[in-house]
C-alpha positions in Angstrom: -6.4 112.2 34.6 -4.1 111.5 31.7 -2.7 108.0 31.3 1.1 107.2 31.8 3.2 108.3 28.9 0.8 111.0 27.8 1.2 114.6 28.9 -1.7 116.2 30.8 -3.5 119.1 29.2 -2.0 122.3 30.8 -4.4 124.4 32.8 -4.1 128.2 32.3 -2.8 130.1 35.3 -3.1 133.7 36.1 0.0 135.8 35.3 2.4 136.7 38.2 2.9 140.3 39.2 6.2 142.0 37.9 7.5 142.4 41.5 7.1 138.8 42.3 8.8 137.8 39.0 11.9 139.9 39.8 12.2 138.2 43.2 12.0 134.8 41.7 14.7 135.7 39.1 16.9 136.9 41.9 16.4 133.7 44.0 17.1 131.6 40.9 20.4 133.4 40.3 21.5 133.0 43.9 20.7 129.2 43.7 22.7 128.9 40.5 25.7 130.6 42.1 25.5 128.2 45.1 25.3 125.2 42.8 28.3 126.4 40.8 30.3 127.0 44.0 29.3 123.6 45.3 30.4 122.0 42.0 33.8 123.6 42.2 34.3 122.5 45.8 33.2 118.9 44.9 35.6 118.8 41.9 38.4 119.9 44.2 37.6 117.2 46.7 37.3 114.6 44.0 40.6 115.7 42.4 42.2 115.3 45.8 40.7 111.8 46.3 42.0 110.6 43.0 45.6 111.3 43.7 47.7 108.2 44.4 47.9 107.7 48.1 51.4 107.5 49.6 52.9 104.1 49.9 51.8 102.2 53.0 48.3 103.7 52.9 46.8 101.1 50.6 47.6 102.7 47.2 50.6 103.0 45.0 53.4 100.5 44.7 53.8 98.2 47.7 56.8 98.7 49.8 59.4 95.9 49.9 61.3 94.6 52.9 65.1 94.5 52.8 66.4 91.1 51.5 67.5 88.7 54.2 70.6 87.6 52.3 72.8 88.8 49.5 72.3 88.2 45.8 68.5 88.8 46.0 68.3 91.4 43.3 68.5 90.7 39.5 72.1 90.5 38.1 73.6 93.9 37.5 74.8 95.0 34.0 78.3 94.3 35.1 77.6 90.6 35.7 79.5 88.1 33.5 78.2 84.7 32.3 79.7 81.5 33.6 81.5 79.8 30.7 82.1 76.1 30.4 85.6 74.9 31.0 87.5 71.6 31.0 87.5 69.7 34.4 90.5 70.4 36.5 93.1 67.6 36.5 92.7 66.8 40.2 88.9 66.3 40.3 87.7 62.7 40.5 84.0 63.0 39.6 81.9 64.6 36.9 79.2 67.2 37.2 75.6 67.2 36.1 74.7 68.3 32.6 74.7 72.1 32.3 77.2 72.7 35.1 80.9 73.5 35.0 83.8 74.1 37.3 84.4 77.7 38.4 87.6 78.9 40.1 87.3 82.1 41.9 90.3 84.3 42.5 89.3 84.9 46.2 90.2 81.3 46.9 87.6 78.7 46.1 86.4 76.3 43.5 82.7 75.2 43.0 80.4 73.8 40.4 78.3 76.5 38.8 75.6 76.4 36.1 76.8 77.3 32.6 75.4 80.6 31.4 74.3 81.9 34.8 75.3 85.5 35.6 78.2 86.0 38.0 78.8 89.1 40.1 80.0 90.1 43.5 78.4 91.9 46.4 81.1 92.7 48.9 82.6 89.4 50.0 79.8 87.4 48.3 80.2 85.8 44.9 76.7 85.5 43.3 75.5 83.1 40.6 72.0 83.5 39.2 70.1 82.9 36.0 69.0 86.3 34.6 65.4 85.3 34.4 65.2 82.8 37.2 64.8 82.8 41.0 67.5 80.2 41.9 70.6 81.6 43.6 74.0 80.0 44.3 76.4 82.1 46.4 79.7 81.8 48.2 80.7 84.2 50.9 84.1 84.5 52.5 84.4 85.4 56.2 86.3 84.8 59.4 86.5 81.4 61.0 83.7 80.7 63.5 84.7 78.9 66.7 81.2 77.3 67.0 79.4 77.2 63.6 76.2 75.9 65.1 76.1 78.7 67.6 76.8 81.1 64.8 73.8 79.9 62.8 71.6 79.9 65.9 72.5 83.5 66.6 71.9 84.5 62.9 68.5 82.8 63.1 67.6 84.8 66.2 68.8 88.1 64.8 67.1 87.8 61.5 63.7 86.6 62.8 63.7 89.2 65.5 64.3 91.9 62.9 61.4 90.8 60.8 63.7 89.9 57.8 62.3 86.3 57.7 58.5 86.5 57.8 56.7 83.2 57.8 60.0 81.6 59.0 60.1 77.8 59.1 63.2 76.1 60.5 64.2 72.8 58.9 67.6 72.2 60.5 70.6 73.7 62.2 73.3 71.1 62.9 77.0 70.5 62.9 78.8 69.0 59.8 82.1 67.3 59.7 83.8 69.2 57.0 87.3 70.8 56.7 88.0 72.5 60.0 84.4 72.2 61.2 81.2 73.5 59.9 77.4 73.6 60.2 74.3 73.8 58.0 71.2 76.0 58.3 68.2 75.0 56.3 65.0 77.0 56.5 62.1 78.6 54.6 60.5 82.1 54.7 58.8 84.7 52.5 61.1 86.9 50.6 60.7 90.6 50.0 58.1 90.0 47.3 56.1 87.7 49.5 57.1 84.5 47.7 57.9 81.4 49.8 61.5 80.5 49.4 63.8 77.7 50.7 67.5 78.0 51.5 70.3 75.6 52.5 73.4 77.4 53.9 76.7 75.6 54.7 79.3 77.3 56.8 82.7 75.7 56.5 85.8 76.7 58.4 88.7 76.2 55.9 91.5 77.4 58.1 92.2 78.9 61.5 91.2 82.3 60.3 88.8 81.8 57.3 85.4 80.4 56.6 83.1 80.2 53.6 79.4 80.1 53.5 77.9 78.3 50.5 74.2 79.0 49.9 71.6 77.4 47.6 68.2 79.2 47.4 65.1 78.4 45.4 61.4 79.0 45.5 59.6 76.7 48.0 57.4 74.9 45.4 60.6 74.1 43.4 62.8 73.0 46.3 62.4 69.2 46.0 63.6 69.2 42.4 66.6 71.6 43.1 67.6 69.9 46.4 69.0 67.1 44.1 71.9 69.5 43.2 73.0 70.0 46.8 75.3 66.9 47.1 77.2 68.1 44.0 77.4 71.7 45.3 78.7 70.5 48.7 81.2 68.1 47.3 82.5 70.5 44.6 83.3 73.3 47.0 87.0 73.3 47.6 89.2 76.1 49.1 92.1 76.8 46.8 94.2 79.1 49.1 
């Protein structure tokens, strides 16, 4: 017996008869045809498997939920930057560094960060840094006879619809402001799966009008940005 790595000496074999050789050639051709056909079939199957699966089946871009509130998208090209202005003559306190007074033609004044993009979505005025996740917004609406009941109903509606996954309630309570108001503070996961935190103040400013002032940041950054809330609340003033 030859050792490993060395070929054994071939042993002469008697030649096959011509008829038998023709049969072997025919069988070899048939086997080759089957292998080629099988290879084509396998290639087609593999090509099908390599296609990007439809969204929702584990491949491709993940689907996103609708945003729970307005101003969730990046500022549009039509957005304009907030410019620094001199304080109005009737204000009695200053603002934090980097903030200025903003007067909106729809009937309110509020402190806003200088340089943030400003745009509107329906009845909502949005303020957002182009590359950031913090959002300040003011929405005009009808007066609410019971602001606490309004927030309670909104909480139930949005959580039932699945718009606030991972919802965590912090507070819903009345607030003595203007013609009556209420706050709703909560946390949830936004459309991208990021934990966010929001404080929303609904204030009835007349018998037929209210405004909702919202401040939203990512959850991990909430404690730092919550320091701006007293200024935001105090600066909000209806001008109509």
